[in-house]
C-alpha positions in Angstrom: 97.3 122.5 92.5 98.1 121.5 88.9 100.6 118.8 88.0 101.9 118.1 84.5 102.9 114.5 83.6 104.9 113.6 80.6 106.1 110.2 79.3 108.8 109.9 76.6 109.8 106.7 74.8 113.3 105.9 73.6 112.5 107.2 70.1 111.6 110.6 71.5 107.8 110.2 71.1 106.0 111.7 74.1 102.6 112.3 75.6 101.5 114.4 78.5 98.6 115.0 80.8 97.7 117.5 83.5 96.0 116.8 86.8 94.4 119.3 89.1 94.5 118.5 92.8 92.4 120.0 95.5 94.0 119.1 98.8 91.6 118.1 101.5 93.5 115.6 103.6 91.9 112.8 105.7 93.0 111.4 109.0 94.0 107.8 108.8 91.5 105.3 110.2 92.3 104.6 113.9 93.6 101.0 114.2 92.8 101.0 117.9 89.0 101.0 117.0 89.3 98.1 114.6 87.5 94.9 114.9 88.8 92.2 114.5 91.3 93.7 117.0 92.4 93.6 120.6 89.8 96.1 121.7 92.2 97.2 124.6 95.9 97.0 125.2 97.4 93.6 125.8 100.4 93.5 128.1 102.7 90.9 129.4 105.9 90.8 131.5 107.5 87.4 131.6 110.9 86.1 132.8 112.9 83.2 131.4 115.8 81.4 133.2 117.9 78.2 133.2 117.5 77.0 129.7 118.5 73.3 129.3 119.2 71.3 126.2 119.2 67.5 126.3 119.6 67.6 130.1 122.6 70.1 130.2 122.5 73.7 131.2 122.5 75.9 128.0 122.2 79.4 129.5 121.3 80.7 133.0 121.7 84.4 131.9 123.7 85.1 135.1 126.3 87.0 133.1 123.8 89.7 132.3 125.3 89.9 128.8 123.7 88.7 125.6 125.6 85.7 124.2 125.5 85.7 120.4 127.1 82.2 120.3 124.0 80.8 121.9 121.2 83.1 120.6 120.6 84.5 117.2 119.5 87.9 118.3 118.1 89.9 121.3 114.8 91.5 120.5 114.3 95.1 121.7 111.5 93.9 124.0 113.9 91.7 125.9 116.6 92.6 128.5 118.8 90.9 131.1 117.7 91.5 134.7 118.8 89.7 137.9 120.0 86.6 136.2 116.9 86.2 134.0 115.8 87.4 130.6 112.9 89.8 130.9 110.4 90.0 128.1 107.9 92.9 128.2 105.6 94.2 125.6 102.2 95.9 125.0 100.2 94.9 121.9 97.8 97.5 120.7 96.8 97.2 118.0 99.4 94.9 116.3 99.5 91.1 116.7 103.0 89.8 117.0 105.3 87.1 118.3 108.7 88.0 119.9 111.5 85.4 120.0 115.0 84.6 121.2 116.1 81.6 119.0 119.0 79.2 119.6 121.9 79.5 117.2 122.4 75.7 116.7 119.2 73.8 117.5 119.7 70.8 115.2 120.1 68.2 118.0 118.1 69.8 120.8 115.6 67.0 121.3 114.8 68.1 124.9 114.4 71.8 125.4 113.6 73.2 128.8 113.3 76.6 130.5 112.0 78.1 133.7 109.2 80.6 133.1 107.2 83.0 135.2 104.7 85.6 134.2 104.3 88.3 136.8 102.1 90.7 134.9 99.5 90.0 132.1 96.5 92.0 130.9 94.3 91.0 128.0 91.8 88.4 126.9 93.3 87.1 123.7 93.3 83.3 123.3 96.7 83.3 121.6 98.5 85.1 124.4 101.3 84.2 126.8 104.9 83.2 127.4 106.2 79.9 125.9 109.0 77.7 124.6 108.8 76.7 121.0 110.4 74.5 118.4 110.4 73.5 114.7 111.1 69.8 114.5 110.3 68.0 111.2 108.3 68.1 108.0 105.0 66.3 107.4 103.2 65.9 104.0 102.1 69.5 104.1 104.8 71.6 105.7 106.9 72.3 108.8 105.9 70.8 112.2 106.0 73.0 115.3 105.3 72.5 118.9 104.7 75.0 121.8 104.1 74.9 125.5 103.4 78.0 127.6 101.8 79.9 130.4 98.9 82.3 129.8 98.3 84.2 133.1 96.7 81.6 135.4 96.3 79.0 132.6 98.6 76.9 130.5 98.6 75.7 126.9 100.3 73.4 124.5 99.9 72.9 120.7 101.3 71.0 117.7 100.7 72.2 114.2 102.0 72.2 110.6 102.8 75.5 108.9 102.8 75.9 105.1 101.7 78.1 102.3 98.4 77.3 100.6 98.6 79.6 97.6 99.4 83.0 99.1 98.0 82.2 102.5 100.2 81.1 105.4 98.4 78.2 107.3 98.8 76.9 110.8 97.1 73.5 110.5 96.6 72.1 114.0 97.1 68.6 115.1 96.4 69.8 118.6 94.8 73.3 118.9 95.7 75.5 121.9 94.8 73.2 124.7 95.0 73.8 128.5 97.0 71.4 130.6 95.6 73.0 133.8 95.7 76.1 136.0 98.8 77.7 137.4 99.4 80.7 139.8 100.5 83.9 138.2 103.9 85.0 139.4 105.1 81.5 140.3 108.0 79.8 138.5 107.3 76.8 136.2 109.7 74.6 134.4 108.4 74.0 130.8 109.8 71.0 128.8 109.4 70.1 125.1 110.8 66.7 124.4 111.0 65.3 120.8 111.6 61.6 119.8 112.2 61.5 116.1 112.2 57.7 115.8 108.8 57.4 117.3 107.5 60.8 116.0 106.4 61.6 119.6 106.3 64.9 121.5 106.2 65.0 125.3 105.1 68.1 127.1 105.7 68.8 130.8 105.0 71.7 133.2 106.6 71.3 136.7 105.8 73.9 139.4 109.0 75.1 141.2 107.0 77.3 143.7 104.0 74.9 144.0 102.9 71.3 143.4 101.7 71.7 139.8 102.7 68.9 137.5 101.1 68.5 134.1 102.2 66.3 131.2 100.9 65.3 127.8 102.1 63.2 124.8 101.3 63.3 121.1 102.5 61.1 118.3 102.5 62.5 114.7 100.5 60.4 112.3 102.0 59.3 109.0 105.6 59.7 107.8 107.9 62.6 108.5 111.1 64.0 107.0 113.8 66.1 108.6 113.2 69.9 108.6 115.3 72.2 106.6 115.1 74.9 109.3 115.1 73.5 112.8 114.5 76.0 115.6 114.2 76.2 119.4 113.5 79.3 121.4 111.8 81.3 124.1 109.0 83.7 123.2 106.1 85.8 124.1 103.1 86.4 121.9 99.7 88.0 121.5 97.6 87.5 118.4 94.0 88.3 117.4 92.0 85.3 116.5 88.5 85.1 115.0 85.8 82.6 114.9 85.2 81.1 111.5 86.3 82.5 108.2 83.7 85.2 107.4 84.3 88.0 110.0 82.6 91.4 110.2 85.1 94.3 110.1 84.2 97.4 112.1 86.0 100.7 112.7 85.4 104.3 113.8 84.4 106.5 110.9 86.9 109.1 109.5 85.5 112.7 109.3 85.1 113.7 105.7 85.4 110.2 104.2 83.0 109.4 101.4 83.5 105.7 101.5 86.0 103.0 102.6 88.1 100.2 101.1 88.8 97.0 103.1 91.9 95.2 101.8 92.9 91.7 102.9 96.5 90.7 102.6 98.5 87.6 103.1 101.1 87.5 105.9 103.7 88.6 103.4 101.6 91.5 102.2 100.2 90.3 98.9 96.6 91.5 98.3 94.1 88.7 98.4 90.8 90.6 98.4 89.3 94.0 98.7 85.8 95.2 99.3 84.1 98.5 99.7 81.7 100.0 102.2 79.9 103.4 102.4 80.1 103.2 106.2 81.2 100.5 108.6 80.7 97.7 109.3 81.7 95.4 106.4 81.2 91.6 106.3 83.9 89.7 104.5 82.2 87.0 102.3 83.0 83.3 102.8 85.6 81.7 100.6 88.2 84.5 101.0 89.8 83.3 104.2 91.1 79.8 104.7 90.7 78.0 108.0 93.7 78.6 110.3 95.1 81.2 107.8 97.1 84.1 109.0 96.2 87.5 107.5 96.7 91.2 107.6 94.1 93.9 106.7 94.1 97.6 105.9 91.3 100.1 105.8 91.4 103.0 103.4 89.3 106.2 103.8 88.5 108.0 100.6 87.0 111.4 100.1 86.5 110.9 96.4 83.8 108.9 94.6 84.4 105.1 94.3 86.3 104.1 91.1 87.1 107.7 90.3 90.6 109.3 90.5 92.0 109.5 94.0 92.8 113.0 95.3 92.5 112.6 99.0 92.9 109.2 100.7 94.3 107.8 104.0 94.8 104.3 105.2 95.7 102.4 108.3 99.2 101.1 109.0 100.0 98.4 106.4 101.2 95.6 108.8 99.4 96.7 112.0 96.3 94.6 111.9 97.0 90.8 111.8 94.7 88.0 112.8 94.4 84.2 112.6 91.2 82.8 111.0 89.1 80.2 112.8 89.2 76.5 112.4 85.8 76.0 110.9 85.2 76.9 107.3 82.0 79.0 106.6 79.2 76.7 105.4 76.5 79.2 104.4 76.5 80.9 101.0 76.6 84.7 100.9 74.8 87.4 98.8 76.9 90.5 98.1 74.9 93.2 96.3 78.2 94.6 95.0 76.9 98.2 94.6 74.0 97.0 92.5 71.4 94.5 93.6 68.3 95.7 91.9 68.4 98.6 89.5 66.4 100.1 86.6 67.9 100.1 83.1 66.5 102.2 80.2 66.7 100.5 76.9 65.3 101.0 73.4 61.9 99.8 72.5 60.3 97.3 72.9 62.1 96.8 76.2 62.0 100.4 77.4 62.4 100.7 81.2 63.1 97.4 82.8 64.5 95.9 86.0 67.8 94.2 86.3 69.4 92.2 89.1 73.2 92.0 89.5 75.0 90.5 92.5 77.9 88.4 93.6 77.4 85.0 95.2 80.1 83.5 97.5 80.3 80.0 98.9 83.4 78.5 100.4 82.3 75.1 99.1 82.4 76.3 95.5 80.5 78.6 93.1 78.6 77.6 90.9 79.2 74.0 91.8 77.6 74.1 95.2 74.8 76.6 94.4 71.3 75.1 94.1 69.4 78.3 93.3 69.6 82.1 93.3 66.3 84.1 93.2 64.9 87.5 94.0 61.4 88.0 95.4 59.7 91.2 94.1 57.9 93.7 96.3 54.5 92.1 95.6 55.6 89.2 97.8 54.8 86.5 95.2 56.7 87.1 92.0 60.1 85.4 91.9 62.8 85.9 89.3 65.6 83.4 88.7 69.1 84.7 88.7 71.7 83.1 86.4 75.4 82.8 86.4 77.1 85.5 84.4 80.7 84.6 84.9 82.9 83.0 87.5 85.4 85.3 89.3 87.1 82.7 91.5 86.5 79.1 92.6 84.3 80.4 95.4 82.6 83.5 93.9 80.6 84.4 90.7 78.4 87.2 89.3 74.7 86.4 88.8 72.2 88.4 86.8 68.5 88.4 86.2 65.9 90.5 84.4 62.3 91.5 85.0 60.7 93.1 82.0 58.2 95.8 82.5 58.1 98.8 84.8 60.1 98.5 88.0 58.0 98.0 91.1 59.0 100.2 94.1 59.6 98.6 97.4 61.7 95.9 99.1 63.5 93.2 97.0 64.5 90.0 98.7 67.6 88.1 97.4 68.1 84.5 98.4 70.7 82.0 97.6 70.5 78.3 98.5 73.4 75.9 98.3 73.2 72.2 97.6 73.7 71.4 101.3 70.5 73.3 102.1 72.2 76.3 103.6 70.9 79.7 102.6 71.5 83.5 102.9 69.0 86.3 102.3 69.5 90.0 102.0 67.0 92.8 101.1 67.3 96.1 99.3 64.8 98.9 99.0 64.4 100.6 95.7 62.5 103.8 94.6 62.8 103.7 90.8 64.0 106.9 89.1 64.8 105.7 85.5 67.6 107.4 83.8 67.5 108.3 80.1 70.4 108.0 77.6 72.1 110.4 75.2 70.6 110.3 71.7 72.6 107.8 69.6 72.6 110.3 66.7 74.4 112.9 68.9 77.3 110.7 70.0 80.7 111.9 68.8 82.6 110.2 67.2 79.8 109.3 64.8 79.4 105.8 63.4 82.5 104.6 61.5 84.2 107.9 61.9 87.9 108.1 60.8 89.7 110.0 63.5 93.1 110.4 61.9 94.9 110.0 65.2 95.0 107.8 68.3 93.8 110.8 70.3 90.0 110.9 70.3 87.5 113.5 71.6 84.1 112.2 72.8 81.0 114.2 73.3 77.3 113.4 74.0 74.2 115.1 75.3 73.7 115.8 79.0 71.3 113.4 80.7 69.0 114.8 83.4 69.6 113.2 86.7 73.0 111.7 85.8 75.6 111.4 88.5 78.3 110.3 86.2 79.0 108.7 82.8 81.2 105.8 81.9 82.8 105.4 78.5 83.5 101.7 77.7 86.1 100.8 75.1 86.2 97.5 73.2 88.5 96.2 70.5 87.1 95.3 67.1 86.1 91.8 68.4 84.2 93.4 71.4 86.8 92.4 74.0 86.6 94.9 76.8 89.7 97.1 77.0 89.1 99.7 79.6 86.7 102.3 80.8 86.9 105.9 82.0 84.4 107.7 84.3 83.5 111.4 84.2 80.9 113.7 85.6 81.0 115.8 82.4 79.3 114.8 79.1 82.7 114.8 77.3 86.0 113.1 77.5 89.3 113.5 75.6 91.4 110.4 75.3 95.1 111.2 74.8 97.4 109.7 72.2 99.1 106.4 72.9 96.3 104.3 74.5 94.9 103.1 71.2 96.6 101.6 68.2 96.9 103.1 64.8 95.0 101.6 61.8 92.5 100.0 64.2 88.8 99.9 64.7 87.3 100.4 68.2 83.8 100.2 69.7 82.5 102.5 72.4 79.4 103.0 74.5 78.3 105.7 77.0 76.8 104.4 80.2 74.8 106.8 82.3 74.5 106.2 86.0 72.0 107.9 88.3 74.1 107.2 91.4 77.7 106.7 92.4 78.9 103.3 93.3 79.3 104.0 97.0 75.6 105.1 97.1 74.5 101.9 95.3 73.7 102.0 91.6 69.9 102.1 91.3 69.3 103.6 87.8 71.2 103.4 84.6 71.3 103.3 80.8 73.6 102.9 77.8 73.9 104.6 74.4 73.7 103.2 71.9 71.0 101.1 73.7 70.7 97.4 73.2 73.6 94.9 73.4 77.3 95.6 73.3 77.2 94.7 69.6 75.4 97.9 68.9 78.3 100.0 70.2 79.5 102.9 68.1 82.6 102.3 66.1 85.5 104.6 64.9 88.8 104.0 63.2 92.0 105.7 64.4 94.0 105.9 61.2 94.0 104.0 57.9 96.5 102.9 55.3 96.0 103.4 51.6 95.2 100.4 49.4 94.1 99.6 45.8 91.9 96.6 46.0 88.1 96.7 45.5 86.0 95.7 48.5 83.5 92.8 48.1 80.0 92.3 49.4 78.3 88.9 50.1 74.6 88.7 51.2 74.3 84.9 51.0 73.6 84.4 54.7 70.9 87.0 55.3 71.1 90.4 53.6 67.8 91.9 54.6 65.4 89.8 56.8 62.7 90.1 59.3 62.9 88.6 62.8 59.9 88.3 65.0 59.6 87.0 68.6 57.1 87.0 71.5 56.6 90.3 73.4 59.3 90.3 76.0 57.1 91.8 78.7 54.0 89.7 78.1 54.9 86.8 75.8 51.5 85.2 76.1 49.1 88.1 75.6 51.3 90.8 74.1 51.7 91.4 70.4 54.6 89.8 68.5 57.6 92.1 68.0 59.3 92.6 64.7 62.8 93.7 63.7 64.1 94.6 60.3 67.6 93.1 60.2 70.5 93.8 57.9 73.7 91.8 57.7 76.5 91.6 55.2 79.8 89.9 54.8 82.5 92.4 53.6 85.9 91.5 52.4 88.8 93.7 51.2 92.4 92.6 50.5 93.4 96.0 52.0 91.9 95.1 55.4 88.6 94.8 57.1 87.5 96.7 59.0 90.6 99.0 58.9 90.1 100.1 55.3 86.3 100.2 55.2 84.9 103.7 55.4 81.3 102.7 55.7 78.7 100.0 55.0 75.2 101.1 54.6 71.8 100.0 53.2 69.3 102.1 51.3 65.6 101.2 51.7 63.2 100.6 48.8 61.8 104.2 49.2 65.2 105.4 47.9 65.8 107.9 50.8 66.0 106.1 54.0 69.5 104.9 54.8 71.0 103.0 57.7 74.7 102.6 58.5 75.7 99.0 59.5 78.1 98.3 62.4 81.2 96.1 62.3 80.5 93.0 64.3 82.3 89.9 63.0 80.1 86.9 63.6 81.4 83.8 61.8 78.6 81.7 63.2 76.1 83.9 61.5 78.1 84.5 58.3 78.3 88.3 58.5 80.6 91.0 59.8 78.5 94.1 59.4 75.0 94.3 60.9 72.3 96.5 62.4 68.5 96.3 62.9 65.5 98.5 63.4 62.5 97.8 65.6 59.0 98.2 64.1 56.1 98.7 66.5 53.9 98.4 63.4 55.3 95.7 61.1 53.0 96.9 58.3 55.4 99.7 57.9 58.2 97.4 56.9 59.0 98.0 53.3 58.6 94.6 51.4 57.2 93.6 48.0 53.6 94.2 49.2 54.0 97.9 49.6 57.2 98.7 47.6 59.7 97.2 45.3 61.1 95.4 48.3 64.6 96.1 47.0 67.3 97.0 49.6 70.6 98.2 48.2 73.7 97.4 50.3 76.8 99.6 49.7 80.4 99.3 50.9 82.8 102.2 50.5 86.5 101.9 51.4 88.9 104.6 52.3 90.4 104.5 48.8 87.1 105.7 47.4 86.2 102.3 45.9 82.5 101.4 46.1 80.5 98.2 45.6 76.8 97.7 45.8 74.5 94.7 46.0 70.8 94.4 46.3 68.5 92.0 48.2 64.7 91.8 47.9 62.4 91.4 50.9 59.3 89.5 49.9 56.0 89.5 51.8 56.8 89.6 55.5 53.6 88.0 56.7 52.6 85.4 54.1 53.8 81.9 55.0 56.1 83.4 57.7 57.1 80.9 60.4 55.9 81.4 63.9 58.3 81.2 66.8 58.6 77.6 67.9 56.3 76.4 70.7 56.3 73.7 73.4 60.0 74.0 73.8 61.6 71.8 76.4 63.4 71.5 78.7 61.6 74.1 80.8 63.5 77.0 82.4 65.5 75.9 85.4 65.7 72.2 84.5 68.6 70.3 86.1 70.2 67.6 83.9 72.5 64.8 85.1 74.1 64.5 81.7 76.1 66.8 79.4 74.3 65.6 76.3 70.7 66.7 76.9 68.0 66.7 74.1 66.0 69.8 73.2 62.5 69.4 71.7 60.0 71.7 70.1 56.9 71.5 67.9 57.1 71.7 64.1 56.1 74.8 62.1 54.7 74.2 58.6 56.3 77.4 57.3 59.8 76.7 58.6 62.4 75.5 56.1 64.8 74.5 58.9 65.7 75.2 62.5 68.8 76.0 64.4 69.6 75.6 68.1 71.9 78.0 69.9 73.5 77.2 73.2 74.7 80.1 75.3 76.1 80.9 78.6 73.3 81.3 81.1 73.3 85.0 80.8 72.5 85.4 77.1 76.0 85.5 75.5 78.5 84.4 74.4 77.5 81.6 72.2 78.8 78.2 73.3 77.5 76.1 70.3 75.4 76.3 67.2 73.6 73.3 65.8 73.7 72.7 62.0 70.5 73.4 60.0 67.9 71.0 61.3 64.7 69.6 59.7 63.9 67.5 62.7 62.2 69.0 65.8 64.8 67.8 68.3 68.5 68.1 68.9 70.9 66.3 71.2 73.8 68.4 72.2 77.0 66.6 71.2 79.4 65.3 73.8 82.3 67.6 74.8 80.3 70.9 74.5 78.8 71.3 77.9 80.6 71.1 81.3 79.3 69.7 84.6 78.0 72.0 87.3 77.4 74.8 84.8 74.3 76.7 83.8 73.4 77.3 80.2 70.7 79.0 78.2 69.3 78.0 74.8 67.2 79.3 71.9 65.5 77.6 69.0 65.3 79.5 65.7 62.9 78.8 62.9 63.8 80.0 59.3 61.9 80.7 56.1 64.1 80.9 53.1 63.1 82.8 50.0 64.4 81.9 46.5 
């Protein structure tokens, strides 16, 4: 089945797309199998009679006719029978309260009714027949009181109701508390008495068919205000309640489903959280639910791959599954592998195939503020890798990452998070590495700095053996993530209208060996390296007349070297030939720049530079080349050492500038040593001092402070001739993890 979609704007511009649908319907998940849930039908038949208000008879129901002057409405589960109101309902699977509320409850301080329950089946704690009222406001919300009968038991409660964000809370002064046993089928007179001047409730159960007599009293603490919505009424209820705030959801699998989505909603239906599972069960992380919060949840069954277009999906009834969270907030942190955990990542040399760790950490007491450590134990049973904060999602959850350089060991990986209260959580994941290659950078279409001439773009790349799918990531000119698309083909056509005219964009092709629902174990990106190495293209360009300008004052051509990333102690140093230039053009940068390139001293080798505006570094076009053998770097010892930088704009204007690379090895500074603080150091100040040993060949040093996971840059020091640097006040935040690097520079005349 093919569908054609077209969108037209008021000016008559339009775009269209087609969608092919293969119909393979799925049965909806069966709510009667859900947990949390009732497990079996809950049924009650209860009778109410002789309602009194302030000592006077309000309604004895003898007329057998609903009196709308006394009651707001008659629920469909209620009827008049033999001078009583009969309530009868079966709950399965939906939790629900059913009421008859007074029309004018404002002055009903004493509210009394005769109640008998002659049939009840079920084991829910929040279950029974009751009289209820809404009486006043405390500092949080509306104050309610209830007293009722639950089979052969009784209950009373006082609580405050209010919204905490999007969550409806029942905050108990007195939780559901038994006053004592009763006999099912007998009549009992239930009384709720409220004294506003003393802020006191009195509860009374008086047996009319036996000698039962129970009473209780409770005085509200603090000050109160009148309620805006007073209420009194008679009611039956049955609600699912859970222990704690981190339940495990379970359900019967749906034939044909590929995976499931679990969605948590507030009582009014707003989505609060969603998670995914290949198969049931699914544990909800801590920090999502609030103690005594009221929630709904839905389970979706999906035939299609996770995060791909939906063609066949089913879900449970939207409002069927309700529950009340427990009183106690979860104390332990929680590790959620989030479809990743441990996975291989294929990069360019010298990194090659390496091991990455990616997970979510949850803690109801705060993340990262309450997290002491996050680590992964490798299959050898001794090697541990620290995991660092990548970014915070919510006040109680964040993404953590880690990296182990070198080949990926097969076996079981053990992830452990410990909070500052000493609580911990550990999960394991088994991995059999099958590293995934990446498409050749030279074969990516569009090519570097391509002018498309439209906002519609066709992408193409080489097939990668073993790939399950590809993901095309799009970034604006400043590397802000815009969106991504996923495809199982090695091509994608982006229609008009999603990108802006006269704009530069970056893109990368991610290759994945597995689908999300099967856990991502192997992946790669092209171009390899950081996001800054993404390919660029320009949609359209406007004509201009000004000459572009080149500035190489910051770096031009330079050589960077650092310890071997896999074996920094024994491995050989690694060298990169780096190119950076600052380009300006009154007609627009990068929109009017066709290409920026550099020609090597041999006169034939050419490298295109990528747009990457970096004010801290003093350039906006950059690229580099790794050299396994640094002797092959063309400098003044083996060539003229002259590198010619060239900028060409879309008007055909061209400017060149040259920079000379002198002897790479003579008097070159080493990377700094004896750097402190050590990895993992905890400071109790936001102005720590960083130290290192001097290098006789260094003209100056710079310190770079980063977020814990590599980028972005938080702070750059000025050029330093000293071997220590104290981070100024106002840069760092408390309870936050940072990384740092110390750079040593040699400056040639």
